[in-house]
C-alpha positions as CSV (number, residue, x, y, z in Angstrom):
1,X,76.4,162.6,97.8
2,X,74.3,160.1,99.2
3,X,75.6,156.1,100.7
4,X,79.2,155.7,99.6
5,X,80.8,158.0,97.6
6,X,84.7,156.8,98.1
7,X,87.3,157.6,95.2
8,X,85.9,157.8,92.0
9,X,82.6,158.7,93.7
10,X,84.6,161.9,95.5
11,X,86.3,162.3,92.6
12,X,83.4,163.0,90.1
13,X,82.1,165.4,93.3
14,X,84.9,167.6,93.1
15,X,83.4,169.0,90.0
16,X,80.8,170.4,91.7
17,X,80.5,173.9,92.8
18,X,79.8,172.7,95.9
19,X,79.7,169.8,97.8
20,X,76.7,168.4,100.4
21,X,76.7,165.0,101.8
22,X,73.8,163.2,103.2
23,X,74.3,162.6,106.8
24,X,75.0,158.8,106.7
25,X,77.4,159.1,103.5
26,X,81.1,157.9,103.5
27,X,83.5,159.6,101.1
28,X,87.5,159.9,101.1
29,X,89.3,156.9,100.4
30,X,91.4,159.5,97.8
31,X,93.9,156.7,95.9
32,X,94.4,154.3,93.4
33,X,94.4,150.6,93.6
34,X,94.9,147.6,91.2
35,X,94.2,144.1,92.3
36,X,94.8,140.4,91.2
37,X,94.0,137.1,92.8
38,X,97.4,134.9,91.8
39,X,95.2,131.6,91.0
40,X,98.3,129.5,89.8
41,X,98.4,126.8,92.7
42,X,94.5,126.8,92.8
43,X,94.2,125.8,88.9
44,X,97.1,123.3,89.3
45,X,95.0,121.4,91.8
46,X,92.4,120.7,89.7
47,X,94.4,119.8,86.7
48,X,94.3,123.3,84.5
49,X,97.4,124.5,83.3
50,X,97.6,127.9,81.6
51,X,99.7,129.0,78.9
52,X,100.8,132.0,76.7
53,X,102.5,132.9,74.1
54,X,103.6,136.5,74.7
55,X,105.6,139.0,72.0
56,X,107.8,140.7,74.8
57,X,108.6,139.1,78.4
58,X,106.2,142.1,79.9
59,X,103.6,141.6,77.5
60,X,101.2,139.4,80.3
61,X,102.0,141.7,83.2
62,X,99.9,141.6,86.1
63,X,98.7,138.1,84.9
64,X,96.6,136.4,87.2
65,X,98.1,132.7,86.1
66,X,101.9,133.3,87.7
67,X,103.5,135.5,90.8
68,X,104.5,138.9,89.8
69,X,108.1,139.7,89.5
70,X,109.9,142.8,91.5
71,X,110.2,144.3,88.3
72,X,106.3,144.2,87.5
73,X,105.6,144.8,90.6
74,X,107.4,148.2,90.1
75,X,106.4,149.0,86.8
76,X,102.8,148.1,88.2
77,X,103.7,150.5,91.6
78,X,104.5,153.6,88.9
79,X,101.5,153.5,87.5
80,X,99.3,153.8,90.6
81,X,101.7,156.6,91.7
82,X,100.8,158.9,88.6
83,X,97.2,158.1,88.7
84,X,97.2,159.2,92.5
85,X,99.2,162.1,91.8
86,X,96.5,163.0,88.9
87,X,93.9,162.2,91.9
88,X,95.6,165.0,94.0
89,X,95.9,166.8,91.3
90,X,91.8,167.0,91.0
91,X,91.4,167.1,94.5
92,X,93.7,170.1,94.7
93,X,91.5,172.0,91.5
94,X,88.6,171.4,93.7
95,X,89.2,172.6,97.3
96,X,92.3,174.8,96.6
97,X,90.5,177.3,98.3
98,X,90.1,175.6,101.3
99,X,93.3,173.3,101.3
100,X,96.4,173.0,100.5
101,X,98.3,170.7,98.5
102,X,100.3,169.6,101.6
103,X,97.0,169.3,103.7
104,X,95.1,167.1,100.5
105,X,98.5,164.8,100.1
106,X,98.1,164.0,104.1
107,X,94.3,162.8,103.7
108,X,95.0,161.0,100.5
109,X,96.4,158.2,102.0
110,X,93.1,156.1,101.2
111,X,91.5,156.8,104.5
112,X,87.3,157.2,104.3
113,X,85.9,159.6,106.3
114,X,81.9,160.1,107.6
115,X,80.2,162.8,106.4
116,X,81.0,165.0,109.7
117,X,84.7,164.2,109.6
118,X,85.0,164.9,105.7
119,X,83.3,168.0,106.8
120,X,85.9,168.6,109.3
121,X,88.9,168.2,107.1
122,X,86.8,170.1,104.4
123,X,86.3,167.7,101.9
124,X,82.8,168.5,101.9
125,X,81.3,172.2,102.0
126,X,78.4,171.1,104.5
127,X,75.8,168.4,105.4
128,X,72.5,168.2,103.9
129,X,69.4,166.1,102.3
130,X,68.5,166.2,98.3
131,X,65.2,167.9,99.3
132,X,67.1,170.5,101.0
133,X,69.4,171.3,97.9
134,X,66.6,171.0,95.6
135,X,65.0,173.2,97.7
136,X,68.0,175.8,97.6
137,X,68.4,175.7,93.7
138,X,64.5,176.5,93.2
139,X,65.1,179.5,95.3
140,X,68.3,180.7,94.4
141,X,67.3,179.9,90.7
142,X,63.5,181.5,90.8
143,X,62.3,177.9,89.9
144,X,58.7,177.3,90.6
145,X,59.3,173.5,89.6
146,X,62.4,171.2,89.5
147,X,62.8,167.5,88.2
148,X,65.3,165.5,89.5
149,X,67.2,163.1,87.4
150,X,68.8,160.0,88.5
151,X,71.1,158.0,85.5
152,X,72.0,154.4,86.7
153,X,73.9,152.2,84.6
154,X,72.4,149.2,84.3
155,X,74.1,146.0,85.9
156,X,77.1,148.5,86.5
157,X,77.0,148.9,90.3
158,X,77.3,145.7,92.7
159,X,76.5,146.7,96.4
160,X,78.3,144.3,98.4
161,X,80.6,141.7,97.1
162,X,77.8,139.2,97.9
163,X,75.9,140.9,94.9
164,X,78.2,139.5,92.5
165,X,77.5,135.7,93.4
166,X,74.3,134.9,91.3
167,X,71.3,133.7,94.1
168,X,73.8,133.6,96.6
169,X,72.8,135.1,100.3
170,X,75.3,136.1,102.7
171,X,75.4,133.0,104.3
172,X,75.4,130.7,101.1
173,X,78.5,131.4,99.1
174,X,78.3,129.0,95.3
175,X,81.7,129.4,94.7
176,X,81.4,127.9,90.9
177,X,78.5,130.6,90.2
178,X,81.1,133.3,90.3
179,X,80.0,136.2,87.8
180,X,83.1,137.4,86.9
181,X,81.8,140.7,84.7
182,X,80.8,142.2,88.2
183,X,84.2,141.3,89.9
184,X,86.8,143.6,88.7
185,X,89.7,141.5,89.9
186,X,88.4,138.3,88.4
187,X,87.6,140.0,85.1
188,X,91.1,141.9,84.2
189,X,93.7,144.6,85.4
190,X,91.9,147.6,85.8
191,X,93.2,150.9,87.6
192,X,90.6,152.2,89.6
193,X,89.7,155.0,92.0
194,X,87.7,152.6,94.0
195,X,87.5,151.7,98.2
196,X,88.2,148.1,98.3
197,X,88.1,146.7,101.7
């Protein structure tokens, strides 16, 4: 793991036979999050009023155009809890020889870990660099050469919140030019295995 391999990044890493983290990796954040903005008052101030026609009263659950009811929050929390249970099971399946379910549940409170901390609590197997891993794999598989391929989905990763504002630096953000495609809370409900500070 390099850079930030938190939540969903750690979830994916659990499929590996061995988890090796770069010395400056950040990982963990075992948990699930769903967020929304309540923009009802903002829209009212600029003269925009949302209207919804729906087949049932919960059809627009988690709508950003109104506050959520206590019942809706409870429904959402129940879903979050189920996804969290699944995440804990995935961690247990990947680390069961090293960690008990009780130990994993203590670590699964959403906190993040440096590579050293993750090693101490057995979320990773060791710390190393990609070149070292490739060299070891070549030796163990008796290969003379190995080609490392990195896949990136175009436009899917935004490094910081500033990346979702086209052409804006950290000093200058034009709120009118928000790109909703890269900013999940604006683009709709998503349950995310994500670290969102």
